N, CA, C and O atoms as CSV, one atom per row, in Angstrom:
chain,resi,resn,atom,element,x,y,z
A,1,PHE,N,N,3.459,76.015,126.227
A,1,PHE,CA,C,3.242,75.127,125.707
A,1,PHE,C,C,3.373,74.111,125.633
A,1,PHE,O,O,3.783,73.499,124.646
A,2,LYS,N,N,2.818,73.362,127.435
A,2,LYS,CA,C,2.535,72.058,127.388
A,2,LYS,C,C,1.525,71.723,126.753
A,2,LYS,O,O,1.570,70.761,125.986
A,3,SER,N,N,0.327,72.497,126.953
A,3,SER,CA,C,-1.596,71.775,125.904
A,3,SER,C,C,-0.881,71.915,124.159
A,3,SER,O,O,-1.670,71.453,123.335
A,4,LYS,N,N,0.141,72.339,123.675
A,4,LYS,CA,C,0.531,72.320,122.366
A,4,LYS,C,C,1.058,71.750,122.256
A,4,LYS,O,O,0.903,71.485,121.064
A,5,ALA,N,N,2.027,70.938,122.728
A,5,ALA,CA,C,2.372,69.490,122.848
A,5,ALA,C,C,1.697,68.785,122.575
A,5,ALA,O,O,1.559,68.141,121.536
A,6,SER,N,N,0.701,68.829,124.308
A,6,SER,CA,C,-0.551,67.942,124.211
A,6,SER,C,C,-1.236,67.468,122.780
A,6,SER,O,O,-1.080,66.325,122.351
A,7,ILE,N,N,-1.922,68.358,122.170
A,7,ILE,CA,C,-2.838,68.774,121.231
A,7,ILE,C,C,-2.705,67.986,119.953
A,7,ILE,O,O,-3.406,67.325,119.186
A,8,ALA,N,N,-0.890,68.563,120.173
A,8,ALA,CA,C,-0.265,67.186,118.500
A,8,ALA,C,C,-0.087,66.787,119.013
A,8,ALA,O,O,1.042,67.063,118.606
A,9,ALA,N,N,0.168,65.718,120.394
A,9,ALA,CA,C,0.769,64.640,120.866
A,9,ALA,C,C,-0.969,63.868,120.304
A,9,ALA,O,O,-0.911,62.939,119.497
A,10,ILE,N,N,-2.490,64.387,120.845
A,10,ILE,CA,C,-3.306,63.306,120.888
A,10,ILE,C,C,-3.274,63.322,119.034
A,10,ILE,O,O,-3.277,62.220,118.487
A,11,GLN,N,N,-3.242,64.672,118.092
A,11,GLN,CA,C,-4.014,64.370,117.180
A,11,GLN,C,C,-2.545,63.379,116.004
A,11,GLN,O,O,-2.780,62.961,114.870
A,12,ALA,N,N,-1.378,63.268,116.619
A,12,ALA,CA,C,-0.544,62.396,115.948
A,12,ALA,C,C,-0.898,60.936,116.745
A,12,ALA,O,O,-0.587,59.858,116.239
A,13,GLU,N,N,-1.439,61.018,117.771
A,13,GLU,CA,C,-1.856,59.559,118.234
A,13,GLU,C,C,-3.317,59.089,116.782
A,13,GLU,O,O,-3.326,58.091,116.061
A,14,ASP,N,N,-4.833,60.790,116.841
A,14,ASP,CA,C,-5.313,60.317,115.893
A,14,ASP,C,C,-4.823,59.820,114.352
A,14,ASP,O,O,-5.761,59.182,113.877
A,15,GLN,N,N,-4.315,59.847,113.924
A,15,GLN,CA,C,-4.332,60.695,112.991
A,15,GLN,C,C,-3.174,58.630,112.647
A,15,GLN,O,O,-3.296,58.109,111.538
A,16,ALA,N,N,-2.252,57.893,113.781
A,16,ALA,CA,C,-1.797,56.845,113.696
A,16,ALA,C,C,-2.563,55.843,114.545
A,16,ALA,O,O,-2.111,54.795,115.007
A,17,ALA,N,N,-4.154,56.472,114.716
A,17,ALA,CA,C,-5.195,55.443,114.370
A,17,ALA,C,C,-5.604,54.864,113.912
A,17,ALA,O,O,-5.788,53.647,113.941
A,18,ARG,N,N,-6.086,56.356,112.843
A,18,ARG,CA,C,-6.513,56.459,111.358
A,18,ARG,C,C,-6.049,55.128,109.965
A,18,ARG,O,O,-6.456,54.215,109.246
A,19,LEU,N,N,-5.186,55.761,110.276
A,19,LEU,CA,C,-3.656,55.811,109.350
A,19,LEU,C,C,-3.515,53.218,109.521
A,19,LEU,O,O,-3.482,52.294,108.708
A,20,ARG,N,N,-3.499,53.313,110.597
A,20,ARG,CA,C,-3.511,51.752,111.433
A,20,ARG,C,C,-5.336,50.673,110.558
A,20,ARG,O,O,-5.496,49.679,109.849
A,21,SER,N,N,-6.058,51.494,111.089
A,21,SER,CA,C,-7.450,51.265,111.207
A,21,SER,C,C,-7.556,51.600,108.724
A,21,SER,O,O,-8.704,51.564,108.280
A,22,GLU,N,N,-6.795,51.761,108.026
A,22,GLU,CA,C,-6.142,52.084,106.919
A,22,GLU,C,C,-6.113,51.127,105.526
A,22,GLU,O,O,-6.611,50.889,104.426
A,23,ALA,N,N,-4.599,50.622,107.030
A,23,ALA,CA,C,-3.704,49.600,106.901
A,23,ALA,C,C,-5.579,47.913,106.503
A,23,ALA,O,O,-6.249,47.167,105.789
A,24,ASP,N,N,-5.087,48.766,108.252
A,24,ASP,CA,C,-6.464,47.153,107.982
A,24,ASP,C,C,-6.846,46.332,107.249
A,24,ASP,O,O,-6.787,45.174,106.837
A,25,ALA,N,N,-7.631,48.125,107.164
A,25,ALA,CA,C,-9.013,47.592,105.515
A,25,ALA,C,C,-8.368,46.394,104.639
A,25,ALA,O,O,-8.592,45.185,104.586
A,26,THR,N,N,-7.120,47.599,103.717
A,26,THR,CA,C,-6.349,47.032,103.140
A,26,THR,C,C,-6.345,46.140,102.646
A,26,THR,O,O,-6.712,45.698,101.557
A,27,GLN,N,N,-5.632,45.624,103.983
A,27,GLN,CA,C,-5.757,44.114,103.880
A,27,GLN,C,C,-6.046,42.640,103.876
A,27,GLN,O,O,-5.682,41.470,103.755
A,28,ARG,N,N,-6.922,43.504,104.085
A,28,ARG,CA,C,-8.708,42.393,104.414
A,28,ARG,C,C,-9.312,42.787,103.140
A,28,ARG,O,O,-10.052,41.978,102.579
A,29,ARG,N,N,-9.088,43.923,102.621
A,29,ARG,CA,C,-9.743,43.751,100.539
A,29,ARG,C,C,-8.240,42.851,99.608
A,29,ARG,O,O,-8.368,42.306,98.512
A,30,TYR,N,N,-6.871,42.922,100.445
A,30,TYR,CA,C,-5.797,42.725,99.867
A,30,TYR,C,C,-6.436,40.175,100.232
A,30,TYR,O,O,-6.717,39.389,99.328
A,31,ASP,N,N,-6.407,39.971,101.216
A,31,ASP,CA,C,-6.717,38.645,101.757
A,31,ASP,C,C,-8.085,38.605,101.119
A,31,ASP,O,O,-8.182,37.435,100.749
A,32,SER,N,N,-9.167,39.219,100.794
A,32,SER,CA,C,-10.343,39.290,99.792
A,32,SER,C,C,-9.861,38.766,98.699
A,32,SER,O,O,-10.065,37.560,98.556
A,33,ALA,N,N,-9.315,39.285,97.931
A,33,ALA,CA,C,-9.337,39.731,96.509
A,33,ALA,C,C,-8.605,38.276,96.107
A,33,ALA,O,O,-9.010,37.434,95.306
A,34,TYR,N,N,-7.068,38.256,97.152
A,34,TYR,CA,C,-6.217,36.618,96.995
A,34,TYR,C,C,-7.326,35.686,97.035
A,34,TYR,O,O,-7.587,35.029,96.027
A,35,ARG,N,N,-8.104,35.544,98.252
A,35,ARG,CA,C,-8.910,34.338,97.611
A,35,ARG,C,C,-10.208,34.657,96.855
A,35,ARG,O,O,-11.383,34.842,97.173
A,36,GLU,N,N,-9.842,34.649,96.269
A,36,GLU,CA,C,-11.676,35.470,94.928
A,36,GLU,C,C,-10.513,34.584,94.508
A,36,GLU,O,O,-10.393,33.385,94.762
A,37,ALA,N,N,-9.639,35.394,93.797
A,37,ALA,CA,C,-8.159,34.645,92.489
A,37,ALA,C,C,-7.983,33.743,93.016
A,37,ALA,O,O,-8.118,33.046,92.011
A,38,ARG,N,N,-7.771,33.009,93.804
A,38,ARG,CA,C,-6.743,31.648,93.809
A,38,ARG,C,C,-7.569,31.036,93.880
A,38,ARG,O,O,-7.108,29.900,93.767
A,39,SER,N,N,-9.607,30.906,94.123
A,39,SER,CA,C,-10.889,30.577,93.743
A,39,SER,C,C,-10.540,30.287,92.079
A,39,SER,O,O,-10.148,29.227,91.591
A,40,ALA,N,N,-10.772,31.377,91.491
A,40,ALA,CA,C,-10.777,30.951,90.626
A,40,ALA,C,C,-10.464,30.514,89.151
A,40,ALA,O,O,-10.984,30.111,88.110
A,41,SER,N,N,-8.639,31.038,90.054
A,41,SER,CA,C,-7.435,29.400,89.294
A,41,SER,C,C,-7.579,28.278,89.843
A,41,SER,O,O,-6.662,27.622,89.349
A,42,GLU,N,N,-8.161,27.576,90.587
A,42,GLU,CA,C,-8.475,26.282,90.827
A,42,GLU,C,C,-9.745,25.690,90.206
A,42,GLU,O,O,-10.109,24.526,90.380
A,43,GLU,N,N,-10.384,26.607,89.463
A,43,GLU,CA,C,-12.372,26.949,89.252
A,43,GLU,C,C,-11.440,26.615,87.366
A,43,GLU,O,O,-11.784,25.566,86.822
A,44,SER,N,N,-10.979,27.010,87.025
A,44,SER,CA,C,-10.307,26.904,86.021
A,44,SER,C,C,-9.339,26.526,85.781
A,44,SER,O,O,-8.724,26.863,84.769
A,45,ARG,N,N,-8.844,25.566,86.796
A,45,ARG,CA,C,-8.175,23.990,86.429
A,45,ARG,C,C,-8.927,23.267,86.306
A,45,ARG,O,O,-8.770,22.494,85.361
A,46,ARG,N,N,-10.462,23.064,87.390
A,46,ARG,CA,C,-10.290,21.986,86.941
A,46,ARG,C,C,-10.805,21.535,85.979
A,46,ARG,O,O,-10.655,20.423,85.474
A,47,ALA,N,N,-12.243,23.440,85.290
A,47,ALA,CA,C,-12.702,22.986,83.571
A,47,ALA,C,C,-11.328,22.746,82.715
A,47,ALA,O,O,-11.659,22.825,81.532
A,48,VAL,N,N,-10.348,22.563,82.785
A,48,VAL,CA,C,-9.051,23.367,81.783
A,48,VAL,C,C,-9.218,20.723,81.939
A,48,VAL,O,O,-9.426,19.845,81.102
A,49,GLU,N,N,-9.009,20.728,83.160
A,49,GLU,CA,C,-9.071,18.993,83.262
A,49,GLU,C,C,-10.208,18.042,82.200
A,49,GLU,O,O,-10.277,17.104,81.406
A,50,ALA,N,N,-10.921,19.027,82.845
A,50,ALA,CA,C,-12.238,18.854,81.587
A,50,ALA,C,C,-12.926,18.297,80.319
A,50,ALA,O,O,-13.603,17.476,79.701
A,51,ILE,N,N,-11.803,20.023,80.512
A,51,ILE,CA,C,-12.135,19.753,78.727
A,51,ILE,C,C,-11.025,19.065,78.230
A,51,ILE,O,O,-11.362,18.419,77.237
A,52,GLU,N,N,-9.554,18.901,78.570
A,52,GLU,CA,C,-8.844,17.332,77.587
A,52,GLU,C,C,-9.631,16.747,77.778
A,52,GLU,O,O,-10.197,16.368,76.753
A,53,ARG,N,N,-10.448,16.084,79.546
A,53,ARG,CA,C,-11.317,14.335,79.528
A,53,ARG,C,C,-11.634,13.990,78.409
A,53,ARG,O,O,-11.343,13.025,77.703
A,54,LEU,N,N,-12.715,15.489,78.210
A,54,LEU,CA,C,-13.429,15.667,76.889
A,54,LEU,C,C,-12.924,15.273,75.518
A,54,LEU,O,O,-13.421,14.491,74.708
A,55,LEU,N,N,-11.852,15.979,75.450
A,55,LEU,CA,C,-11.391,15.717,74.903
A,55,LEU,C,C,-10.780,14.844,73.928
A,55,LEU,O,O,-10.928,14.829,72.706
A,56,LYS,N,N,-9.872,13.920,74.883
A,56,LYS,CA,C,-10.048,12.300,74.677
A,56,LYS,C,C,-10.802,11.301,74.626
A,56,LYS,O,O,-10.400,10.292,74.048
A,57,GLU,N,N,-11.525,11.323,74.960
A,57,GLU,CA,C,-12.671,10.609,75.065
A,57,GLU,C,C,-13.299,11.450,73.201
A,57,GLU,O,O,-13.919,10.531,72.665
A,58,ARG,N,N,-13.316,12.518,72.373
A,58,ARG,CA,C,-13.720,13.248,71.579
A,58,ARG,C,C,-12.663,12.321,70.832
A,58,ARG,O,O,-13.460,11.723,70.110
A,59,ALA,N,N,-11.949,12.015,70.644
A,59,ALA,CA,C,-10.650,11.503,69.848
A,59,ALA,C,C,-10.475,10.388,69.738
A,59,ALA,O,O,-10.196,9.961,68.618
A,60,ASN,N,N,-10.599,9.217,71.187
A,60,ASN,CA,C,-11.661,8.350,71.181
A,60,ASN,C,C,-12.647,7.710,69.930
A,60,ASN,O,O,-12.508,7.089,68.876
A,61,ALA,N,N,-14.133,8.501,71.082
A,61,ALA,CA,C,-15.540,8.326,70.399
A,61,ALA,C,C,-14.936,8.402,68.288
A,61,ALA,O,O,-15.076,7.644,67.328
A,62,GLU,N,N,-14.594,9.117,68.408
A,62,GLU,CA,C,-13.936,10.014,66.668
A,62,GLU,C,C,-12.735,7.653,66.031
A,62,GLU,O,O,-12.730,6.512,65.569
A,63,ALA,N,N,-12.329,8.418,66.452
A,63,ALA,CA,C,-11.279,6.956,65.571
A,63,ALA,C,C,-12.683,6.236,66.181
A,63,ALA,O,O,-13.525,7.088,66.464
A,64,LYS,N,N,-13.115,4.834,66.444
A,64,LYS,CA,C,-14.223,4.336,66.202
A,64,LYS,C,C,-15.249,5.049,65.523
A,64,LYS,O,O,-14.508,5.115,64.542
A,65,LEU,N,N,-16.055,5.517,65.221
A,65,LEU,CA,C,-16.398,5.685,64.920
A,65,LEU,C,C,-15.831,5.909,62.698
A,65,LEU,O,O,-16.626,5.711,61.779
A,66,ALA,N,N,-14.346,6.332,62.524
A,66,ALA,CA,C,-13.805,6.202,61.953
A,66,ALA,C,C,-14.333,4.524,61.246
A,66,ALA,O,O,-14.817,4.152,60.178
A,67,SER,N,N,-13.944,3.916,62.428
A,67,SER,CA,C,-12.914,2.313,62.025
A,67,SER,C,C,-14.551,1.671,62.380
A,67,SER,O,O,-14.529,0.564,62.919
A,68,LEU,N,N,-16.046,2.321,62.101
A,68,LEU,CA,C,-17.375,1.180,62.919
A,68,LEU,C,C,-17.450,2.486,60.732
A,68,LEU,O,O,-18.512,2.021,60.316
A,69,HIS,N,N,-17.234,2.959,60.206
A,69,HIS,CA,C,-17.120,3.513,58.914
A,69,HIS,C,C,-16.659,2.693,58.080
A,69,HIS,O,O,-17.399,2.310,57.174
A,70,ALA,N,N,-15.378,2.237,58.171
A,70,ALA,CA,C,-14.549,1.839,57.429
A,70,ALA,C,C,-15.113,0.343,57.366
A,70,ALA,O,O,-15.264,-0.087,56.222
A,71,GLU,N,N,-15.429,-0.468,58.358
A,71,GLU,CA,C,-16.353,-1.512,58.608
A,71,GLU,C,C,-17.456,-2.204,57.593
A,71,GLU,O,O,-17.753,-3.218,56.961
A,72,VAL,N,N,-17.916,-0.539,58.015
A,72,VAL,CA,C,-19.468,-0.618,57.793
A,72,VAL,C,C,-19.803,-1.007,56.077
A,72,VAL,O,O,-20.621,-1.796,55.605
A,73,ALA,N,N,-18.470,0.208,55.176
A,73,ALA,CA,C,-17.814,0.336,54.529
A,73,ALA,C,C,-17.806,-1.438,53.636
A,73,ALA,O,O,-18.600,-1.786,52.762
A,74,SER,N,N,-16.955,-2.059,54.069
A,74,SER,CA,C,-16.802,-3.223,53.915
A,74,SER,C,C,-17.565,-4.775,54.212
A,74,SER,O,O,-17.494,-5.914,53.751
A,75,ALA,N,N,-18.337,-4.037,55.290
A,75,ALA,CA,C,-19.829,-5.222,55.710
A,75,ALA,C,C,-20.649,-4.967,54.376
A,75,ALA,O,O,-21.684,-5.539,54.034
A,76,GLU,N,N,-19.921,-3.935,53.673
A,76,GLU,CA,C,-21.657,-3.419,52.477
A,76,GLU,C,C,-21.958,-4.035,51.268
A,76,GLU,O,O,-22.950,-4.032,50.539
A,77,GLN,N,N,-20.289,-4.844,51.209
A,77,GLN,CA,C,-20.627,-6.350,50.728
A,77,GLN,C,C,-20.538,-7.469,50.140
A,77,GLN,O,O,-20.617,-8.191,49.145
A,78,GLN,N,N,-20.169,-7.125,52.102
A,78,GLN,CA,C,-20.294,-9.335,52.727
A,78,GLN,C,C,-22.122,-9.359,53.019
A,78,GLN,O,O,-22.909,-10.156,52.509
A,79,LEU,N,N,-22.488,-8.118,54.082
A,79,LEU,CA,C,-24.209,-8.835,55.098
A,79,LEU,C,C,-24.612,-8.226,54.211
A,79,LEU,O,O,-24.340,-7.691,53.137
A,80,GLY,N,N,-25.833,-8.565,55.387
A,80,GLY,CA,C,-27.375,-8.194,54.231
A,80,GLY,C,C,-27.420,-6.976,55.279
A,80,GLY,O,O,-26.645,-6.577,56.149
A,81,PRO,N,N,-28.531,-6.612,54.859
A,81,PRO,CA,C,-30.149,-5.245,55.190
A,81,PRO,C,C,-30.082,-5.516,56.356
A,81,PRO,O,O,-29.599,-4.503,56.861
A,82,ALA,N,N,-30.298,-6.421,57.329
A,82,ALA,CA,C,-29.942,-6.209,58.415
A,82,ALA,C,C,-28.780,-6.323,59.003
A,82,ALA,O,O,-28.641,-5.374,59.775
A,83,GLN,N,N,-28.007,-6.926,59.012
A,83,GLN,CA,C,-26.537,-6.645,59.730
A,83,GLN,C,C,-26.576,-4.997,58.959
A,83,GLN,O,O,-26.761,-4.139,59.822
A,84,VAL,N,N,-26.515,-4.733,58.313
A,84,VAL,CA,C,-26.261,-3.205,57.729
A,84,VAL,C,C,-26.959,-2.129,58.437
A,84,VAL,O,O,-26.569,-0.970,58.298
A,85,ALA,N,N,-28.161,-2.473,59.334
A,85,ALA,CA,C,-28.803,-1.551,59.539
A,85,ALA,C,C,-27.956,-1.726,60.881
A,85,ALA,O,O,-27.603,-0.673,61.411
A,86,GLN,N,N,-27.658,-2.685,61.375
A,86,GLN,CA,C,-27.434,-2.902,63.222
A,86,GLN,C,C,-26.313,-1.497,62.620
A,86,GLN,O,O,-26.715,-0.353,62.413
A,87,ARG,N,N,-25.325,-1.827,62.492
A,87,ARG,CA,C,-23.737,-1.461,61.960
A,87,ARG,C,C,-24.223,0.238,61.660
A,87,ARG,O,O,-23.533,1.030,62.302
A,88,GLN,N,N,-25.173,0.804,60.887
A,88,GLN,CA,C,-25.678,2.323,60.956
A,88,GLN,C,C,-26.498,2.546,62.203
A,88,GLN,O,O,-26.053,3.528,62.797
A,89,ALA,N,N,-27.363,2.091,62.723
A,89,ALA,CA,C,-27.281,1.985,63.959
A,89,ALA,C,C,-25.845,2.612,65.236
A,89,ALA,O,O,-25.745,3.674,65.849
A,90,GLU,N,N,-24.827,1.213,65.192
A,90,GLU,CA,C,-23.892,1.943,66.306
A,90,GLU,C,C,-23.341,3.101,65.279
A,90,GLU,O,O,-23.475,4.259,65.675
A,91,VAL,N,N,-22.927,2.957,64.403
A,91,VAL,CA,C,-22.594,4.632,63.821
A,91,VAL,C,C,-23.146,5.679,64.898
A,91,VAL,O,O,-22.765,6.216,65.938
A,92,ASP,N,N,-24.491,5.660,63.883
A,92,ASP,CA,C,-25.866,7.120,64.965
A,92,ASP,C,C,-25.069,6.557,66.170
A,92,ASP,O,O,-24.151,7.342,66.407
A,93,SER,N,N,-25.059,5.523,67.010
A,93,SER,CA,C,-25.227,6.146,68.594
A,93,SER,C,C,-23.855,7.100,68.693
A,93,SER,O,O,-23.878,7.787,69.714
A,94,LEU,N,N,-22.641,7.304,67.850
A,94,LEU,CA,C,-21.714,6.988,68.204
A,94,LEU,C,C,-21.417,8.712,68.052
A,94,LEU,O,O,-20.816,9.373,68.899
A,95,THR,N,N,-22.083,9.338,66.560
A,95,THR,CA,C,-21.969,9.891,65.833
A,95,THR,C,C,-23.110,11.210,67.180
A,95,THR,O,O,-23.143,12.420,67.404
A,96,GLN,N,N,-23.599,10.353,67.531
A,96,GLN,CA,C,-24.331,11.395,68.599
A,96,GLN,C,C,-23.746,12.091,69.489
A,96,GLN,O,O,-23.763,13.310,69.664
A,97,GLN,N,N,-22.737,10.512,70.574
A,97,GLN,CA,C,-21.980,11.011,71.087
A,97,GLN,C,C,-21.133,12.085,71.254
A,97,GLN,O,O,-20.918,13.109,71.902
A,98,VAL,N,N,-20.659,11.193,70.145
A,98,VAL,CA,C,-19.044,13.303,69.516
A,98,VAL,C,C,-19.576,14.588,69.974
A,98,VAL,O,O,-19.124,15.568,70.566
A,99,ALA,N,N,-21.098,14.101,69.312
A,99,ALA,CA,C,-21.755,15.715,68.815
A,99,ALA,C,C,-22.185,16.284,71.196
A,99,ALA,O,O,-22.335,17.373,71.750
A,100,GLN,N,N,-22.197,14.970,71.675
A,100,GLN,CA,C,-22.066,15.548,72.791
A,100,GLN,C,C,-21.482,16.412,73.502
A,100,GLN,O,O,-21.686,17.548,73.930
A,101,ALA,N,N,-20.176,15.077,73.556
A,101,ALA,CA,C,-18.760,15.577,74.622
A,101,ALA,C,C,-19.108,16.394,73.799
A,101,ALA,O,O,-19.880,17.202,74.314
A,102,GLU,N,N,-18.799,16.704,72.116
A,102,GLU,CA,C,-18.406,18.453,72.253
A,102,GLU,C,C,-19.143,19.624,72.467
A,102,GLU,O,O,-18.710,20.772,72.564
A,103,ALA,N,N,-20.570,19.133,72.548
A,103,ALA,CA,C,-21.222,20.435,73.462
A,103,ALA,C,C,-20.781,20.270,74.488
A,103,ALA,O,O,-20.798,21.243,75.241
A,104,LEU,N,N,-20.317,19.258,74.881
A,104,LEU,CA,C,-19.707,19.580,77.063
A,104,LEU,C,C,-19.146,20.803,77.593
A,104,LEU,O,O,-19.349,21.740,78.366
A,105,ARG,N,N,-17.721,19.915,76.143
A,105,ARG,CA,C,-16.905,20.461,76.279
A,105,ARG,C,C,-16.669,21.662,75.618
A,105,ARG,O,O,-15.649,22.351,75.648
A,106,ASN,N,N,-17.814,21.866,74.961
A,106,ASN,CA,C,-17.928,24.354,74.456
A,106,ASN,C,C,-18.516,25.107,75.434
A,106,ASN,O,O,-18.809,26.302,75.479
A,107,GLY,N,N,-18.669,23.987,76.397
A,107,GLY,CA,C,-19.395,25.006,77.611
A,107,GLY,C,C,-18.655,24.370,78.974
A,107,GLY,O,O,-18.968,25.010,79.978
A,108,LYS,N,N,-18.063,23.644,79.142
A,108,LYS,CA,C,-16.658,23.785,79.573
A,108,LYS,C,C,-15.806,24.870,79.769
A,108,LYS,O,O,-15.439,25.489,80.768
A,109,SER,N,N,-15.457,24.996,77.928
A,109,SER,CA,C,-15.085,25.946,77.802
A,109,SER,C,C,-14.948,26.699,77.872
A,109,SER,O,O,-13.829,27.212,77.857
A,110,ALA,N,N,-16.340,27.456,78.037
A,110,ALA,CA,C,-17.146,28.868,78.236
A,110,ALA,C,C,-17.132,29.403,79.478
A,110,ALA,O,O,-17.129,30.565,79.882
A,111,GLU,N,N,-17.121,27.477,80.449
A,111,GLU,CA,C,-16.568,28.003,82.362
A,111,GLU,C,C,-15.262,28.197,82.053
A,111,GLU,O,O,-14.691,29.156,82.574
A,112,ALA,N,N,-14.723,27.543,81.375
A,112,ALA,CA,C,-12.893,28.489,82.020
A,112,ALA,C,C,-12.920,29.852,81.175
A,112,ALA,O,O,-12.019,30.451,81.761
A,113,ALA,N,N,-13.210,30.422,80.530
A,113,ALA,CA,C,-13.667,31.938,79.707
A,113,ALA,C,C,-13.717,31.721,81.222
A,113,ALA,O,O,-12.892,31.137,81.925
A,114,ALA,N,N,-15.076,32.430,81.638
A,114,ALA,CA,C,-15.937,33.394,82.654
A,114,ALA,C,C,-14.944,33.534,83.880
A,114,ALA,O,O,-14.834,34.569,84.537
A,115,ALA,N,N,-14.115,32.175,84.147
A,115,ALA,CA,C,-13.702,31.704,85.516
A,115,ALA,C,C,-12.355,33.008,85.439
A,115,ALA,O,O,-12.028,33.780,86.341
A,116,ARG,N,N,-11.838,32.905,84.187
A,116,ARG,CA,C,-10.400,34.231,83.888
A,116,ARG,C,C,-10.588,35.393,84.127
A,116,ARG,O,O,-9.691,36.215,83.939
């Protein structure tokens, strides 16, 4: 009877050790997944903030562009060809800035989508 009890005790200890090992491994996997999720969440938050800044810049540039278009239309009636060309260059520059901001925003949107 003592030997059967000894064997049962040894088996129980062995099973308990395996269960502790499995629990430790599960905890490590959970901790790793939690860190990865937290990191992805942080990256996504930064990307969203960058997108919001870019959208504000775009809105400001578009407002300035609209203002310049109106100014150009009015100035064309009052200004000479050199001044009209200067204003057109400013409009072209702002159009390019808006396009760059849009491309950057699209890139950040893609990064945010990938981080999710």
